[in-house]
C-alpha positions in Angstrom: 9.5 6.3 -34.6 6.0 6.9 -33.2 6.3 10.6 -34.2 6.1 9.4 -37.9 3.6 6.5 -37.6 0.9 8.3 -35.7 0.5 11.3 -38.1 0.4 8.9 -41.1 -2.3 6.8 -39.5 -4.2 9.9 -38.5 -4.0 11.2 -42.1 -5.3 7.9 -43.5 -8.2 7.7 -41.0 -9.0 11.3 -41.7 -9.1 10.7 -45.5 -11.4 7.7 -45.1 -13.8 9.5 -42.7 -13.8 12.6 -45.0 -14.6 10.5 -48.0 -17.5 8.7 -46.3 -19.0 12.0 -45.0 -18.7 13.4 -48.5 -20.5 10.5 -50.1 -23.3 10.7 -47.5 -23.7 14.4 -48.1 -23.7 14.0 -51.9 -26.4 11.3 -51.7 -28.6 13.4 -49.4 -28.2 16.4 -51.8 -29.2 14.2 -54.8 -32.3 13.0 -53.1 -33.3 16.6 -52.3 -32.7 17.7 -55.9 -34.9 14.8 -57.0 -37.9 16.4 -55.1 -37.0 20.0 -55.7 -36.7 21.2 -59.3 -35.5 24.7 -58.3 -32.5 23.2 -56.6 -31.7 21.0 -59.6 -32.0 24.1 -61.9 -29.7 26.1 -59.6 -27.1 23.3 -59.7 -27.2 23.2 -63.5 -26.7 27.0 -63.7 -23.7 26.7 -61.4 -22.3 24.2 -63.9 -23.0 26.6 -66.8 -26.1 25.0 -68.2 -29.5 26.6 -68.7 -32.3 24.0 -68.5 -35.8 24.5 -69.8 -38.8 22.8 -68.2 -38.6 19.7 -70.5 -34.9 19.2 -69.7 -35.6 19.7 -66.0 -38.3 17.1 -66.0 -36.1 14.6 -67.9 -33.3 15.1 -65.3 -35.7 14.5 -62.5 -37.0 11.4 -64.1 -33.4 10.1 -64.5 -32.7 10.8 -60.8 -35.8 9.0 -59.8 -35.0 6.0 -62.0 -31.5 5.8 -60.5 -33.0 6.0 -57.0 -35.5 3.3 -57.8 -32.9 1.0 -59.2 -30.7 1.4 -56.1 -33.6 0.6 -53.8 -34.4 -2.6 -55.8 -30.8 -3.8 -55.3 -30.9 -3.5 -51.5 
C-alpha cells in the first residue's frame, strides 16, 4: 500500500514546488526585462514579433505600470 501512496505524494509535492519555482523565475525575468530593453526585444523576436523603438517603449511602460500596481497592493 505504501508503495503506491508515497510516489503519489512525492509527485504532488514535486508539482507544487516546481510551479512555485517557475513563478518565482518568471517574475524575476519580467523585472529584468523591465529594466533591459534588449532583453525585451530578444523575447519578442523569439515569439515572432519585431518591435520598433516606440513599441518597445510602450511595452516597458506597461511592465512598469503592472509592477507599480502590484507594489501598491502589498
